DRENVEX-738806 format. One record per residue (C-alpha): x, y, z; chain; residue in one letter. Coordinates in steps of 0.05 Angstrom, whole numbers, plus 5000, padded with zeros to 4 digits. Each point is the difference from the previous one (the first is absolute). Last residue first. Example, Ala and Ser with C-alpha at 12.3 -4.5 7.8 and 13.67 -1.06 7.14 Angstrom:
<pts>
<pt px="5273" py="4979" pz="5143" ch="A" aa="S"/>
<pt px="4973" py="4931" pz="5013" ch="A" aa="A"/>
</pts>
This chain:
<pts>
<pt px="1875" py="1276" pz="5628" ch="A" aa="X"/>
<pt px="5031" py="5060" pz="4967" ch="A" aa="X"/>
<pt px="4986" py="5052" pz="4947" ch="A" aa="X"/>
<pt px="5013" py="5069" pz="5026" ch="A" aa="X"/>
<pt px="4977" py="5063" pz="4963" ch="A" aa="X"/>
<pt px="5022" py="5066" pz="5030" ch="A" aa="X"/>
<pt px="4972" py="5065" pz="4971" ch="A" aa="X"/>
<pt px="5041" py="5056" pz="4971" ch="A" aa="X"/>
<pt px="5001" py="5076" pz="5011" ch="A" aa="X"/>
<pt px="4974" py="5014" pz="4930" ch="A" aa="X"/>
<pt px="5045" py="5025" pz="4944" ch="A" aa="X"/>
<pt px="4996" py="5054" pz="4948" ch="A" aa="X"/>
<pt px="5041" py="5002" pz="4937" ch="A" aa="X"/>
<pt px="5008" py="5058" pz="4952" ch="A" aa="X"/>
<pt px="5011" py="5001" pz="4925" ch="A" aa="X"/>
<pt px="4985" py="5053" pz="4985" ch="A" aa="X"/>
<pt px="4935" py="4963" pz="4984" ch="A" aa="X"/>
<pt px="4975" py="4958" pz="5058" ch="A" aa="X"/>
<pt px="5024" py="4936" pz="5033" ch="A" aa="X"/>
<pt px="4962" py="4976" pz="5062" ch="A" aa="X"/>
<pt px="5028" py="4946" pz="5045" ch="A" aa="X"/>
<pt px="4971" py="4958" pz="5056" ch="A" aa="X"/>
<pt px="5051" py="4964" pz="5043" ch="A" aa="X"/>
<pt px="4997" py="4929" pz="5026" ch="A" aa="X"/>
<pt px="5045" py="4981" pz="5058" ch="A" aa="X"/>
<pt px="5019" py="4928" pz="4990" ch="A" aa="X"/>
<pt px="4978" py="4927" pz="5007" ch="A" aa="X"/>
<pt px="4985" py="4974" pz="4930" ch="A" aa="X"/>
<pt px="5054" py="4947" pz="5011" ch="A" aa="X"/>
<pt px="4956" py="4967" pz="5051" ch="A" aa="X"/>
<pt px="4949" py="4987" pz="4945" ch="A" aa="X"/>
<pt px="4932" py="5030" pz="4987" ch="A" aa="X"/>
<pt px="4951" py="4961" pz="4957" ch="A" aa="X"/>
<pt px="4961" py="5065" pz="4987" ch="A" aa="X"/>
<pt px="5019" py="5073" pz="5003" ch="A" aa="X"/>
<pt px="4950" py="5052" pz="4977" ch="A" aa="X"/>
<pt px="5036" py="5066" pz="4991" ch="A" aa="X"/>
<pt px="4957" py="5062" pz="4997" ch="A" aa="X"/>
<pt px="5009" py="5070" pz="4974" ch="A" aa="X"/>
<pt px="4958" py="5059" pz="5021" ch="A" aa="X"/>
<pt px="4986" py="5069" pz="4971" ch="A" aa="X"/>
<pt px="4927" py="4989" pz="5018" ch="A" aa="X"/>
<pt px="4975" py="5019" pz="4930" ch="A" aa="X"/>
<pt px="5060" py="4965" pz="4970" ch="A" aa="X"/>
<pt px="4984" py="4933" pz="5033" ch="A" aa="X"/>
<pt px="5060" py="4955" pz="4990" ch="A" aa="X"/>
<pt px="5020" py="4928" pz="4991" ch="A" aa="X"/>
<pt px="5060" py="4956" pz="5013" ch="A" aa="X"/>
<pt px="4993" py="4924" pz="5003" ch="A" aa="X"/>
<pt px="5048" py="4953" pz="5034" ch="A" aa="X"/>
<pt px="5006" py="4924" pz="4993" ch="A" aa="X"/>
<pt px="5004" py="4987" pz="4925" ch="A" aa="X"/>
<pt px="5062" py="5042" pz="4993" ch="A" aa="X"/>
<pt px="5033" py="5014" pz="5068" ch="A" aa="X"/>
<pt px="5072" py="4977" pz="4988" ch="A" aa="X"/>
<pt px="5000" py="5023" pz="4928" ch="A" aa="X"/>
<pt px="4991" py="5072" pz="5022" ch="A" aa="X"/>
<pt px="4935" py="5028" pz="4973" ch="A" aa="X"/>
<pt px="4979" py="5054" pz="4950" ch="A" aa="X"/>
<pt px="4931" py="5027" pz="4989" ch="A" aa="X"/>
<pt px="4966" py="5046" pz="4949" ch="A" aa="X"/>
<pt px="4938" py="5031" pz="5030" ch="A" aa="X"/>
<pt px="4996" py="5069" pz="4967" ch="A" aa="X"/>
<pt px="5029" py="5036" pz="5061" ch="A" aa="X"/>
<pt px="5057" py="4950" pz="4997" ch="A" aa="X"/>
<pt px="5008" py="4940" pz="5046" ch="A" aa="X"/>
<pt px="5062" py="4975" pz="5033" ch="A" aa="X"/>
<pt px="5021" py="4935" pz="5036" ch="A" aa="X"/>
<pt px="5051" py="4972" pz="5048" ch="A" aa="X"/>
<pt px="5062" py="5042" pz="4985" ch="A" aa="X"/>
<pt px="5059" py="4990" pz="5047" ch="A" aa="X"/>
<pt px="5031" py="5036" pz="5059" ch="A" aa="X"/>
<pt px="5068" py="4972" pz="5014" ch="A" aa="X"/>
<pt px="5012" py="4944" pz="5049" ch="A" aa="X"/>
<pt px="5025" py="4994" pz="5071" ch="A" aa="X"/>
<pt px="4930" py="4995" pz="5029" ch="A" aa="X"/>
<pt px="4948" py="4996" pz="4945" ch="A" aa="X"/>
<pt px="4980" py="5060" pz="4959" ch="A" aa="X"/>
<pt px="4937" py="5005" pz="4959" ch="A" aa="X"/>
<pt px="4973" py="5041" pz="4943" ch="A" aa="X"/>
<pt px="4929" py="5014" pz="4981" ch="A" aa="X"/>
<pt px="4975" py="5043" pz="4943" ch="A" aa="X"/>
<pt px="4965" py="5061" pz="4973" ch="A" aa="X"/>
<pt px="5016" py="5030" pz="4933" ch="A" aa="X"/>
<pt px="4975" py="5068" pz="4980" ch="A" aa="X"/>
<pt px="4962" py="5042" pz="4949" ch="A" aa="X"/>
<pt px="4941" py="5034" pz="5035" ch="A" aa="X"/>
<pt px="5049" py="5038" pz="5044" ch="A" aa="X"/>
<pt px="4982" py="4996" pz="5073" ch="A" aa="X"/>
<pt px="4984" py="5057" pz="5047" ch="A" aa="X"/>
<pt px="4995" py="4982" pz="5073" ch="A" aa="X"/>
<pt px="4989" py="4933" pz="5032" ch="A" aa="X"/>
<pt px="5020" py="4932" pz="4972" ch="A" aa="X"/>
<pt px="4971" py="4936" pz="5029" ch="A" aa="X"/>
<pt px="5039" py="4936" pz="5002" ch="A" aa="X"/>
<pt px="4967" py="4933" pz="5014" ch="A" aa="X"/>
<pt px="5029" py="4932" pz="5015" ch="A" aa="X"/>
<pt px="4960" py="4936" pz="4997" ch="A" aa="X"/>
<pt px="5024" py="4937" pz="5034" ch="A" aa="X"/>
<pt px="4995" py="4926" pz="4985" ch="A" aa="X"/>
<pt px="5022" py="4935" pz="5030" ch="A" aa="X"/>
<pt px="5042" py="4943" pz="4972" ch="A" aa="X"/>
<pt px="5053" py="5010" pz="5053" ch="A" aa="X"/>
<pt px="4968" py="5029" pz="5063" ch="A" aa="X"/>
<pt px="4985" py="5074" pz="5006" ch="A" aa="X"/>
<pt px="5027" py="5057" pz="5042" ch="A" aa="X"/>
<pt px="4983" py="5071" pz="4982" ch="A" aa="X"/>
<pt px="4993" py="5052" pz="4945" ch="A" aa="X"/>
<pt px="4935" py="5032" pz="4979" ch="A" aa="X"/>
<pt px="5014" py="5074" pz="4998" ch="A" aa="X"/>
<pt px="5041" py="5050" pz="4961" ch="A" aa="X"/>
<pt px="4997" py="5076" pz="5000" ch="A" aa="X"/>
<pt px="5029" py="5040" pz="4943" ch="A" aa="X"/>
<pt px="5008" py="5075" pz="5004" ch="A" aa="X"/>
<pt px="4998" py="5057" pz="4950" ch="A" aa="X"/>
<pt px="5013" py="5069" pz="5027" ch="A" aa="X"/>
</pts>
C-alpha cells in the first residue's frame, strides 16, 4: 500500500522560508507526477506546484518565483522550498502522487501558517 508522509510545516513570519518534504513508501511506478496542493479555510484545494518523474515542473502563478519544487527519485521524495512567504500562503499543504491508471494518492496534510 503506497503512502505519502509530509513534514516541514509550521509557523513563520512574513518574508520567511519553509521547506516541505513528502516521502512515499511502498511500490511506486517509475512514471508519475508528484506535487503539492493547498487548502485555506473556506476555500477549495488548489494546485501549488507539480513535477514529473523526468523533472518537468509546473507552478501556480501565485507562487512563481517564490516556491521551488524538486524531487529525489531514489528517495521517492518531493520537496517544496517556499521563500518570501506571505500571509495568503497560509493553508494546509497536501502532497499528491499521480500514477498511471490514473490513480491519485494524498498525504495527510501539513499546516503552514504565515503570521507576525
